[in-house]
C-alpha positions as CSV (number, residue, x, y, z in Angstrom):
1,M,-223.2,-213.1,-32.3
2,L,-219.9,-214.9,-32.8
3,S,-217.9,-212.0,-31.4
4,K,-220.2,-211.8,-28.4
5,E,-219.6,-215.5,-27.5
6,F,-215.8,-215.0,-27.8
7,L,-215.9,-211.9,-25.6
8,K,-217.8,-213.9,-23.0
9,L,-215.1,-216.5,-23.0
10,V,-212.4,-213.9,-22.7
11,A,-214.2,-212.2,-19.8
12,L,-214.6,-215.5,-18.0
13,A,-210.9,-216.2,-18.5
14,A,-210.0,-212.8,-17.2
15,L,-212.2,-213.3,-14.1
16,I,-210.3,-216.5,-13.4
17,A,-206.8,-215.3,-14.3
18,V,-206.8,-211.9,-12.6
19,P,-207.0,-213.0,-9.0
20,I,-204.5,-215.8,-9.6
21,A,-202.1,-213.4,-11.3
22,W,-202.5,-210.8,-8.5
23,Y,-201.8,-213.4,-5.8
24,A,-198.8,-214.8,-7.6
25,M,-197.3,-211.3,-8.2
26,Y,-198.1,-210.2,-4.7
27,T,-196.3,-213.2,-3.1
28,W,-193.4,-212.9,-5.5
29,L,-192.9,-209.2,-4.8
30,Q,-192.8,-209.9,-1.0
31,D,-189.3,-211.4,-1.4
32,F,-187.7,-208.1,-2.6
33,A,-186.4,-205.3,-0.4
34,Y,-187.8,-202.6,-2.7
35,Q,-191.4,-203.2,-3.6
36,T,-194.0,-201.6,-5.9
37,T,-197.7,-201.6,-5.6
38,L,-200.0,-203.6,-7.9
39,D,-202.6,-201.3,-9.2
40,W,-206.0,-202.6,-10.3
41,W,-205.8,-200.8,-13.7
42,L,-202.8,-202.9,-14.8
43,F,-205.0,-206.0,-14.7
44,G,-207.9,-204.2,-16.3
45,L,-205.7,-202.9,-19.1
46,T,-204.4,-206.4,-19.9
47,A,-207.9,-207.8,-19.8
48,A,-209.1,-205.1,-22.2
49,A,-206.2,-205.6,-24.5
50,T,-206.9,-209.3,-24.6
51,G,-210.5,-208.7,-25.4
52,F,-209.5,-206.3,-28.1
53,V,-207.2,-208.8,-29.7
54,A,-209.8,-211.5,-29.5
55,L,-212.5,-209.2,-31.1
56,A,-210.1,-208.1,-33.9
57,T,-209.2,-211.7,-34.7
58,V,-212.8,-213.0,-34.8
59,S,-213.9,-210.0,-36.8
60,F,-211.1,-210.4,-39.3
61,Q,-211.9,-214.1,-39.8
62,S,-215.6,-213.4,-40.1
63,V,-215.1,-210.8,-42.7
64,K,-212.6,-213.0,-44.6
65,A,-215.1,-215.9,-44.6
66,G,-218.0,-213.7,-45.6
67,L,-216.1,-212.3,-48.6
68,A,-214.8,-215.7,-49.8
69,N,-216.2,-217.1,-53.0
70,P,-218.0,-220.3,-52.2
71,V,-217.5,-221.6,-55.7
72,Q,-213.7,-221.5,-55.2
73,S,-214.0,-223.5,-52.0
74,L,-216.1,-226.2,-53.7
75,R,-213.7,-226.4,-56.6
76,S,-210.7,-227.0,-54.4
77,E,-212.4,-229.9,-52.6
């Protein structure tokens, strides 16, 4: 459930960031004599990589918290 919520936030961030990044890159590339095309899969790949990093981080922290000994946490406080 926690991973699902984080993936929703990452997807929302990607939906906001991809059009802004495309527009910024498109206008920046117009100033050069030799230009390249901006393919859609570049933005999809970066969004997928960001989602993977978020999922891996949340999963790692969840497993780490699940395996922690609660008695040790109470003793240190």
